[in-house]
C-alpha positions in Angstrom: -14.4 -11.2 21.7 -15.6 -7.7 20.9 -18.4 -7.3 18.3 -18.5 -3.9 16.5 -21.2 -4.7 14.0 -23.8 -2.6 15.8 -21.7 0.6 15.8 -19.9 0.3 12.4 -22.7 0.3 9.8 -20.7 -0.8 6.8 -18.7 -3.7 5.4 -15.1 -3.3 6.5 -12.2 -3.7 4.1 -9.2 -2.2 6.1 -8.0 -1.6 9.6 -5.0 -0.6 11.7 -4.1 0.4 15.2 -3.5 3.9 16.5 -3.0 5.7 19.8 -5.1 8.4 21.5 -3.5 11.6 23.0 -3.5 9.6 26.3 -1.8 6.7 24.6 -4.7 4.3 24.9 -5.2 2.0 21.9 -7.6 2.9 19.1 -8.8 0.8 16.2 -9.1 2.6 12.8 -11.6 0.9 10.5 -12.8 1.7 7.0 -14.8 0.1 4.3 -16.9 0.3 1.2 -18.7 3.5 2.0 -15.5 5.6 2.1 -15.9 6.5 5.8 -13.3 6.0 8.5 -14.4 4.9 12.0 -12.2 5.3 15.1 -13.1 2.8 17.8 -11.9 2.5 21.4 -11.7 -1.2 22.3 -11.4 -0.5 26.0 -14.5 1.6 26.4 -16.2 -0.2 23.4 -17.3 3.1 22.0 -17.0 4.8 18.7 -14.7 7.9 19.1 -14.8 9.5 15.6 -16.3 9.3 12.2 -14.2 10.9 9.4 -15.4 11.6 5.9 -13.5 12.8 2.8 -12.9 10.0 0.3 -15.1 9.9 -2.8 -15.0 6.1 -3.1 -14.4 2.8 -1.3 -11.3 2.8 1.0 -8.8 0.1 0.1 -6.2 0.4 2.8 -5.5 2.1 6.2 -1.9 2.5 7.4 -0.5 4.1 10.5 2.8 5.9 10.7 5.5 3.6 12.2 6.7 6.2 14.7 3.7 8.5 15.0 0.7 6.2 15.0 -1.8 9.1 15.3 -0.8 9.9 11.7 -3.0 7.7 9.4 -2.9 7.2 5.6 -5.9 5.9 3.7 -6.1 4.9 0.0 -9.3 4.7 -2.1 -11.0 3.9 -5.4 -11.2 7.6 -5.9 -7.6 7.5 -7.2 -6.2 9.4 -4.1 -4.5 8.9 -0.8 -5.3 11.0 2.3 -3.3 11.8 5.4 -5.1 12.3 8.7 -4.0 13.4 12.2 -6.3 11.8 14.8 -5.1 14.2 17.5 -6.5 17.3 15.9 -9.6 18.4 17.8 -13.1 18.6 16.3 -13.4 22.4 16.8 -10.4 23.0 14.5 -11.5 24.6 11.2 -10.4 23.0 8.0 -9.7 25.2 5.0 -8.5 24.2 1.5 -5.1 25.4 0.3 -6.7 25.8 -3.2 -10.5 26.5 -3.0 -10.9 25.6 -6.7 -9.7 22.1 -6.0 -12.6 21.5 -3.6 -14.9 21.4 -6.7 -13.4 18.2 -8.1 -15.4 15.5 -6.3 -15.5 11.8 -7.1 -13.8 10.0 -8.7 -10.9 12.4 -8.3 -11.2 12.8 -4.5 -13.5 15.0 -2.4 -11.5 17.8 -0.9 -13.1 19.7 2.0 -13.4 23.4 2.6 -14.1 25.1 5.9 -17.9 25.2 5.3 -18.3 21.4 5.1 -18.9 18.9 7.9 -15.9 16.6 7.9 -17.1 14.1 10.5 -17.9 13.5 14.1 -15.2 13.6 16.9 -11.5 14.4 16.7 -9.3 13.8 13.6 -8.7 16.0 10.6 -7.5 15.4 7.0 -4.4 17.6 6.4 -3.3 16.3 2.9 -4.7 14.6 -0.2 -2.9 13.5 -3.3 -4.3 14.6 -6.7 -5.8 11.6 -8.4 -7.0 11.0 -11.9 -5.7 14.3 -13.2 -2.2 15.6 -13.7 0.7 13.3 -12.6 -1.2 11.4 -9.9 -2.5 7.9 -10.0 -4.8 7.1 -12.9 -6.7 4.3 -11.2 -7.6 2.9 -7.7 -4.9 3.4 -5.1 -4.5 0.0 -3.3 -1.9 0.5 -0.6 0.4 3.0 1.1 3.4 3.1 3.5 4.6 6.0 5.5 8.4 6.6 5.6 9.7 6.2 9.2 11.8 9.4 9.2 11.0 11.6 6.2 7.6 13.3 5.4 7.1 10.9 2.5 4.4 8.3 1.8 4.7 5.6 -0.9 1.5 4.5 -2.7 0.7 1.7 -5.1 -2.1 1.4 -7.6 -4.0 -0.6 -10.2 -2.2 1.6 -12.8 1.0 -0.5 -12.2 2.8 2.5 -10.6 4.5 3.1 -7.2 4.6 6.8 -6.3 6.4 8.7 -3.5 4.7 11.9 -2.2 6.2 14.6 0.0 3.9 16.3 2.5 4.0 19.0 5.1 3.5 17.9 8.7 0.1 18.5 10.3 -0.5 21.6 12.5 -0.3 21.5 16.2 -3.5 20.4 18.0 -3.5 23.9 19.6 -3.7 25.7 16.2 -7.0 27.2 15.2 -6.9 26.2 11.5 -5.9 23.1 9.6 -5.0 23.7 5.9 -5.9 20.8 3.6 -3.0 20.6 1.2 -3.6 19.2 -2.3 -0.4 17.4 -3.4 -0.5 17.8 -7.1 2.6 15.8 -8.2 4.7 13.0 -6.6 8.4 13.5 -6.2 9.0 10.1 -7.7 7.0 7.7 -9.9 8.2 4.2 -10.6 6.4 2.2 -13.3 9.2 0.4 -15.2 9.3 -2.9 -13.3 5.7 -3.8 -12.6 3.4 -5.2 -15.4 0.2 -5.6 -13.3 -1.6 -3.8 -10.4 0.6 -3.2 -7.4 -1.3 -4.5 -4.4 1.3 -3.9 -1.7 4.1 -1.4 -1.0 6.1 -1.3 2.2 9.2 0.4 3.5 11.7 -2.3 4.7 14.3 0.4 5.6 14.7 4.1 5.0 15.9 3.5 1.4 14.6 0.0 0.6 11.0 -0.9 -0.4 9.1 -4.0 -1.1 6.3 -4.0 -3.7 4.0 -6.8 -4.8 1.9 -7.3 -7.9 -0.9 -9.7 -8.4 -1.0 -12.4 -11.1 -2.7 -11.1 -14.4 -4.5 -13.0 -17.1 -5.3 -11.8 -20.6 -6.0 -13.3 -24.0 -3.2 -15.1 -25.9 0.3 -15.2 -24.4 0.0 -12.1 -22.1 -0.3 -13.9 -18.8 2.0 -12.6 -16.1 2.8 -14.3 -12.7 2.6 -12.2 -9.6 5.8 -10.7 -8.4 7.6 -9.6 -5.2 10.3 -7.0 -5.7 12.7 -5.7 -3.1 14.3 -2.5 -4.5 16.4 0.4 -3.3 15.3 4.1 -3.8 18.6 5.8 -4.9 17.6 9.4 -4.0 17.0 8.7 -0.3 20.3 10.3 0.8 19.7 13.4 -1.3 16.2 14.0 0.3 17.5 13.2 3.7 20.3 15.8 3.4 17.8 18.4 2.1 15.5 17.7 5.0 18.3 18.0 7.6 19.5 21.3 6.1 16.0 22.7 5.9 16.2 23.0 2.1 13.2 22.3 0.0 13.8 19.5 -2.5 13.3 20.6 -6.1 10.9 18.3 -8.0 11.8 17.5 -11.6 9.4 16.2 -14.3 11.3 13.1 -15.2 11.4 11.6 -11.7 7.8 12.7 -11.1 6.5 10.8 -14.1 8.9 7.9 -14.9 11.9 7.7 -12.6 14.8 5.4 -13.1 16.2 6.2 -9.6 16.0 2.6 -8.3 18.0 -0.6 -8.1 16.3 -3.9 -7.9 17.8 -6.0 -5.1 15.7 -9.2 -5.4 12.6 -10.4 -7.1 10.4 -13.5 -7.0 7.7 -14.6 -9.5 4.8 -16.4 -8.0 2.1 -18.3 -10.0 -0.8 -18.0 -7.7 -4.0 -16.3 -8.9 -5.5 -15.8 -5.4 -2.4 -14.3 -3.7 -3.4 -11.6 -1.1 -1.2 -8.6 -0.1 1.7 -9.5 2.1 1.5 -9.1 5.8 4.9 -7.8 7.0 6.5 -7.8 10.4 10.1 -6.7 10.4 11.9 -8.9 7.8 9.3 -11.6 8.1 6.1 -11.8 6.0 3.2 -14.0 5.2 2.0 -14.6 1.7 -1.5 -15.9 1.7 -3.6 -17.5 -1.0 -7.0 -19.3 -0.6 -5.2 -22.6 0.0 -1.6 -21.9 1.0 0.1 -19.7 3.6 3.8 -19.1 3.2 6.1 -17.6 5.9 8.9 -15.7 4.2 12.1 -14.3 5.6 12.7 -11.4 3.2 16.4 -11.2 4.1 16.8 -14.7 2.5 15.5 -13.7 -0.9 18.2 -14.3 -3.5 19.9 -11.1 -4.8 19.4 -10.5 -8.4 22.4 -9.4 -10.5 20.8 -9.2 -13.9 18.8 -6.6 -15.8 15.1 -6.5 -15.1 13.4 -8.6 -17.7 10.3 -6.4 -17.6 12.3 -3.4 -18.7 13.0 -5.3 -21.9 9.2 -5.4 -22.5 9.1 -1.6 -22.5 11.9 -0.9 -24.9 11.9 -2.4 -28.4 15.0 -4.3 -29.5 16.2 -2.3 -32.5 18.1 -5.3 -33.9 14.8 -7.0 -34.7 13.7 -5.8 -38.1 10.1 -7.2 -38.2 7.2 -6.7 -35.9 6.7 -10.5 -35.9 10.2 -11.1 -34.5 9.6 -8.5 -31.8 6.3 -10.0 -30.8 7.9 -13.5 -30.7 10.6 -12.2 -28.4 8.0 -10.7 -26.1 6.1 -14.0 -25.9 9.4 -15.8 -25.1 10.2 -13.5 -22.2 6.7 -13.9 -20.8 6.8 -17.7 -21.2 10.1 -17.8 -19.3 8.7 -15.7 -16.5 5.6 -17.8 -16.3 7.5 -21.1 -16.2 10.0 -19.9 -13.6 7.3 -18.7 -11.3 7.2 -20.8 -8.1 4.0 -22.5 -6.9 5.0 -23.0 -3.3 8.7 -23.1 -2.4 11.2 -20.5 -3.4 14.3 -19.1 -1.7 13.2 -17.1 1.4 10.2 -19.4 2.3 10.9 -20.8 5.7 7.6 -22.5 6.4 4.2 -23.1 4.8 0.9 -24.6 5.4 -1.4 -26.0 2.8 -5.0 -25.4 3.8 -6.7 -27.6 1.2 -4.8 -30.7 2.4 -6.3 -30.1 5.9 -9.9 -30.0 4.6 -10.3 -26.5 6.1 -12.3 -23.7 4.6 -10.5 -21.1 2.4 -8.2 -18.6 4.0 -9.4 -15.0 4.3 -6.2 -13.6 5.7 -3.1 -14.5 7.7 -0.9 -12.3 9.9 2.5 -13.1 11.4 2.7 -11.4 14.8 5.9 -11.8 17.0 6.6 -15.3 15.5 3.0 -16.5 15.8 1.0 -17.2 12.6 -2.7 -16.2 12.9 -5.1 -17.4 10.3 -8.7 -16.2 9.6 -10.9 -18.5 7.5 -13.9 -17.6 5.4 -16.3 -18.8 8.1 -14.6 -16.4 10.6 -12.7 -19.2 12.3 -9.4 -18.2 13.8 -6.4 -20.5 14.1 -3.0 -19.9 15.6 0.3 -21.7 14.8 3.9 -21.3 15.7 5.6 -21.1 12.2 7.6 -24.3 13.0 4.3 -26.1 13.7 2.7 -25.0 10.5 3.6 -28.0 8.3 2.8 -30.5 11.1 -0.8 -29.3 11.4 
C-alpha cells in the first residue's frame, strides 16, 4: 500500500490515471483546495502541482484515447482542460486579457505573468461559468469525447453542456494560449429535474447522465434518474471536423437544445446514490447500503414521451391553475411510485451492505469484472459480481 498523505496536503475528492511522456503511470489527484497534484506511484514522488480553479474541484477525468489530456470541474462553475505533457518553461497567455480579471466564483484564468504551478502541465482551455451561457452553478462531472474535440459537462443547475475546444499546442511550442470558451455548442436541460451528478460518453453519439434524488416541501419530491440518450447532431459535427470546416454555433442549441433522443431511463428512489462508476457497458450504482451491478445494454428502451418534458410545458387544455398543479402532482407521484429501490431491468447483481453488518460504503468500482468496495473505515473488499449476493 502507498500512502500519499505526507505529500498531498489537502482532502482529496477526485482522482484519475494518466501517462507521462515516457508512458509511465501517473496519478492525478484533486480536492477541496482547488489544486491538482500529479503523483508518480513508481518513484513515490510528486511530479507537478497545478493551480487555476477558484473553488473546490469536484471531478477529474482523463481523455479515453489521450490520457495526458485531463478535464477538471469545480465549484467555481467552470471546467478546465489540461495537457500534462506541456513543459514548465512554456509561457501561458490569455486569449482575452480582460477575462483574466474575473476570479472566483467565475473561474480564475491565468495570464503569462502568474505562476501556474510546479512542474509540467498547463491549462489550455477553460469554460465561462456563472456568466453568459455557461453553467450557473457547481460543475459536478465531465466526459471527454473519444474522437471529437468536445467535452460534456454536468452541473447542479440541471444542465448537460457540450463544449468544443481547440487542441493544445505541441510540447515544443514556446507559448500556450489559454482559451476562454464562452458558449457551449449544445445545452440540454429539458429532461433533468435535479442536479446532474454524472455524465459519460457510452459511444460517439450516445451519453448517459445521472441525477440525484431531490426533496422539497409538499409534493415536489423527485427520484434519482439514469438516462441513456442520443445526441442527434453528432454526424454533422463529425462531418465538419473531417472536412476542416468550423461548426457554426446557434443560439437555440447553445441555450436549450432539443437535439436529443432518449433511449432508456430508470427512476431510482435512493437518497444516498453516488455517481455511477462505468467500465464499458457495465456500471456500479452505489448507495450507503447497496451496490448494484448494472449492464447498461439491458436497460429497457423507452418508446414514450419524456414525462419531465410535460412538467416544462403547460397543458393549454387545463383552464385553471389548480387543475394544472394537480396534474403536475400526479406526474410526480407516478414517477416516485415507479422508482425502483433495488432491482430494475439492467441490474445483473447486487449486494446489500446493511444485511452484512458492514460499515457504510464510500465508493465501489467495477474493474474488469471485479467489484471493489471501499468502506467508510477505509476497508477494501473485493468480489466477483457473481459472488456478490452470496457474501
